[in-house]
N, C-alpha and C positions, 0 to 999 in steps of 0.2 A: 396442114387441115386450115391453118390461119385463123384470126379472130371473127369468127362467125357464129353465129346463134346457135347453141345446138337445140333448137324448138321446134324445127321443121315449120314453122308457120308464123303469121303475126302474133306480137305479145300486144297483152294487155298494159303492160308497162316497156320501158326501154330494153333492149336485147340483154341476155342473162350471159353473164361473162365474170367467174371469181375465181380465184385462188388465193392461194397465201401469201405473205410479203416475207422477207427475210427479215430475221426476229433474234435479236438479243447476242450475246456472247453465248456460244454452243457448250462452253464448259462450267459455267455457273448458271443455277436456278434463276430464272427470268420469270417475269408475267407475262404471257403470250396474249396479247389482246386483237382480239375478232369485232366486227362489226356486221351482223349478219341479219338481216329482212326476212320474213315471211312474204313473199310478193307472189301477186296474182299473175298467171301469164297463160297464154295460150299455146298447147301442145299438139303435135303431129306425131302419132305413134309410127306412121310409114311416111315421112317427109317425101322420100323416093318414088312413093305411089304404085310400087309393084315389090314382087318377092325376089330381092337382091341373091339370094340364096340358089334358089332355080335357075335364076335369069329369066324369069318369063313372069307373065300378067298373074295376078291372085286366082287361085283356084276355087271352084265354088266353096268348099270349106273353108278355104281362107278369108272369102268375101264378108262371110258371117262376122270375121273379127274385125276387119280392115276397112269394110265399106259401106255407107249408109244404104238403108232398107227397109223393109216392115219392121217396124217395133227394133228398129237399132239406131243409132245415132252414126256410127262409122269411126273414123281414128282421130278426130280433132274433138278438143277439149278444153273447156275450162280447168286449170290446174292450180296448185300451189306450188312454189319454189323456193327453198332455202338459197339467198344469194348474199354476196360477200360484196360491202362498201367499204371505201377508202377510210372514213371518219364517220364519226357520231352525226353529220348533219343527213346521210343518207339518201345524197346526191349524187355521187358518181361510184359505178363498179367497178371492183376490180377485175381486171381481165384476166383470165387462166388460158394462155397461147396453150395449143398441144393439146389440151383437155377437153375440147369439145365432143369427143367420145362419151363423156361422162353423162352427157344427156342432162336427166333431171335431178340427178344425184347434185347435193349442196356442195359447198365447198369443204376443203380437208381441215378439217382443225388440228392442227399439229402441237405437239410440245415432248419433252423430255421429263424423265422420271426426275423429281424434285420441283419441277415447274409449277407455275399457277396459272391456269386458263381463266381469263377474264372475256364474256362474252356478250357486247351490249348488244340486245334484239328490239328489233322494232317490228311489232305485227302489222305488215299493210294490207291483208285480207279483210274479209268482211266475219271473218269467225273468229272464236277464239282459238290461240295456238300457244306454241310453247316449244323449248327444246329440252328433253331431255337425254342426257348422256349415260352412256355405262362405261361401268369400269372406274372410273374417277371417283373423287371423293366430295360430297355435296352436303352441305346445310339442308334441311327442310326447305327454306324458301329459295333455294335455287334447285330443286329437283326436276322441277318441269311438269309435275302431276300435281293435279288437285283430287284431295279425299280425304276422309274421314281417320285424323291421326290421332284423336283422343283428348283432342283441346289445343293444340299449338295457337289456332287461330291463322297461321299462314295460308297464303293463296296458293303457295307451293311453286310460284314462278309461273303461274298460266296468266296470258297475258291477254286483253281486249282487243278487239279490232281498234288501230291507232294507237296503241299504247307501244311502253318500251319498257324492257327489265333490263338489268345488268345481273348475269350469272355468273359466279366465281364459285371456280371448282379447283381444288388441290388435286396434284397429280403423285397419288402413294408408290412405293414400291409395288403393292399389290397390282397395280395398272399398268405395268411395263412387262417388257418380256421375262419369262421365269431361267432357270438355269438350262432347259433342254430347248428354248425358243431362239430364233434369230434374234436381229439387232433392233427390230421393232415388232409391233403386235399391231394389226386393224383393230378398230371397235366402229361402234355407229353411234350416232343420235340422230332422234327422231322427234315427230309432236306425240305428246299424252296429254294433250288440253282435256279430254274427256274422261278422266279417270280410265276407267277399263274398256273405252270406245274405240273405234279405229278411224273417224272419219278422216282426222289430218293426215293419217299416213296414205289412205286411200287416193286422199287430193295429191298427194308426190311429197308429202313434208318429210325426207329422210337424207342424211349425210353421213360422210366417213370421218372415224378420226383414227390417227396414227399416236402411238405413243412409242418413242425410243427408249432405250437403255440410256442413263446417264453418261456422257461424253462418248456416245455412239454415232452422233447427228454431226451435221457441216452447219453451213452459216444459213441455210434454209430450212432447217430444224427436220432435214432430209436423213434418214441412215447412210455413212460414208461407204458402206459397202455395196451401196446397189445403184445401177446406174438409171434405171427406169422403175418409176411404183404405178402400178394399172390397179384402177379400182371399176369392179363389176358388180353391181346389183340384180340377183334374180329374184323378181319379185311378180306376182301377179296382181294388179291393181283392180281393184274391184271398183267399176265408175257408179255402179249402183247404191253404193255405201259410201260414195264420196258428198262433202258437205255441196258442193256445186251440182249436184244432180238436176234439181230443177231449172236451175240456170242452163245446163247443158241441152236440156230438154226444150226450153225457151228459143236458144241460139239453133240449135243442131238438127231439131225433130222435122224441120221442112213442113211444121202445120199438121202433122200425123197425131192422132192421139196415143201417145203411148202408155203401154200397159206394164208397169215397173213389175206389176207380181208376174208376169207371165215367164214361163221354164226360157222362151228365145230371149227375153231381154237379157234375163240375167246370165246367160251362157254368150251371149254378144258381148257383153260389157266386163268381161271379165277378160283383162288385157295381160297375155301370158309375155313378158317383155325383159329384155337386157339393158337397162339404165334407161330406162322407158321407150326404147325401141323394138320393133319386131317386124322379122321377116327379114334380118340383113340389113335394115333402114339404118341411116346415120344422119348426124348434122349434114350441112350444104357440103358437097365437096366429094361425099359418100358417092361410089360407083361400083359398076360390076367389076370393075380391074383392080378398083383401091379401095379395100375397108376402111372404116373410121378410125380405127386402130393400127399403127405401125411401130414394129418392134426392128430394134437392131440384132440382126446375129451377132452371137460370142456375146452378148452383153449380159450382167445382172439384170434379171428383171423381176421385182418382187409383187404378186397378185396379191391383192387383199377381197376376197370373192365373198359377197354378203348375201345375207337372207331377209327377208321379212315378208309378212302377211298374216295369212289365216289356214284354216285347215287344208289347203290344197296349195301350200308355199313349201313344200317340202321338196330341194331339188339336188341335183346331180350334175353339175358343173361338167364339161368333157372337152378337154383339148385336144384336138386333133394336130398331127405332126410333129410334137412336141411333148416333153412331161415336165411334171416340177417333182418339188421336193415339200415334203410337209412331216414336218417333227422325225427329220432323219429319213423319212421312206420314201420310196420314189412313187410317182401316180401320175394316173394321165385322166382321172374322176376323182372330184371330190364331193361331200354331201354336206350342204348347207341346210341349217334348221330357218324355223322364222327367228328373228333377232339375233341370229350368229356371223360371225365374220372366220372366215380361214384364210389364213396367211400362207402362200406358196411361193417358193421361189424356183425360178427358172432361167434357165440359160438357154436361150433357142439357137438351136443349130441345124434347122432345116428350113432353108428358103421357100418362099410361097406363100400363098393363100390359104387359110386352114379355117375350118369352123369351130367355133365353141359355141355350144347348147347346153341344154338341159336334156339329161339322157332319159327322164320319164316321157313317153311315147307322145303321150296326150298334149303335154307343155312344148315340146320342141315342134310338134304338127300345127299347134295352134299361136306359133311365133316367138316362142323363146329358144332365140336361134340366132347367132350373128357369126361376124367373121375377124379374123385379124390376119395381118399381114407381118411377115419376117423377110427382112432385105438387107 
């Protein structure tokens, strides 16, 4: 897949490439330091421009989601993305080779039980933004959400445009794997800047976090008993509730008068996707013959399947061709609700290109379907 932008279109800023660096002695608690910015990007949900699952041009129903038309904008939008940088100058992005399939997902934040996570966060967007982590231990000032807590006076770590905040989170035992869990667990982090509102997450601000049992990780803070980790976000981004709505209408409305209250607008701008891609599309290099995600046969693959969103974001991801183990049980379908992560282990034994999709019919037909390859 190579070091190509996973955005399928031009960027408002330089190409998005981010992933973790080798960090510390895996046997002793350390402070894992990350430099992450919320950056404005230009995103294309269908960069290949057709349905790669069917191998055909978009049908009339699919065009409503994927193509511009009356009262709809198409597939290209201004969005926000968490991206990792090499240091606090926020001038050089950290490349994430082989992970372009992750699309809109932010960089993986990793730690072992007992570590401390320090995230230096810069908000490069024109809106308030934050990082709210799940599972880890934090103070009120590093929660990433503003609300009336009865008088602490803390802003909760919500960052204004152009601002910077350093989050410090402890990784207690309760954030790591329990007695019946595998060696690592998936969690997530996301924008929570508007309290109980959702504009930031609909703009794209979400990323994965992996906590590994103490002593179970190697030098890259990746669990030693795993050959490959895969992150898959099943989410319906509602572009009608994005903070970029007015800007997107200005840029991509083609001069037409858009009625944002019309049911056709609401339907067209709910984007059912996997990692921000629809209808089997993916980063540069994705084709009919070669999906964005390629796995090796008979290797240990750990999947972190993530859910996020609103009332229509209950999903049932289904793997064709292979099965996974979850809490000691075999499955080829799992359930993800908003803000949950399912950690599933696979040893792929069936070579070929296979479907991976939500089994809610409407979601699958409207774009929440992709493919993976075993070779």
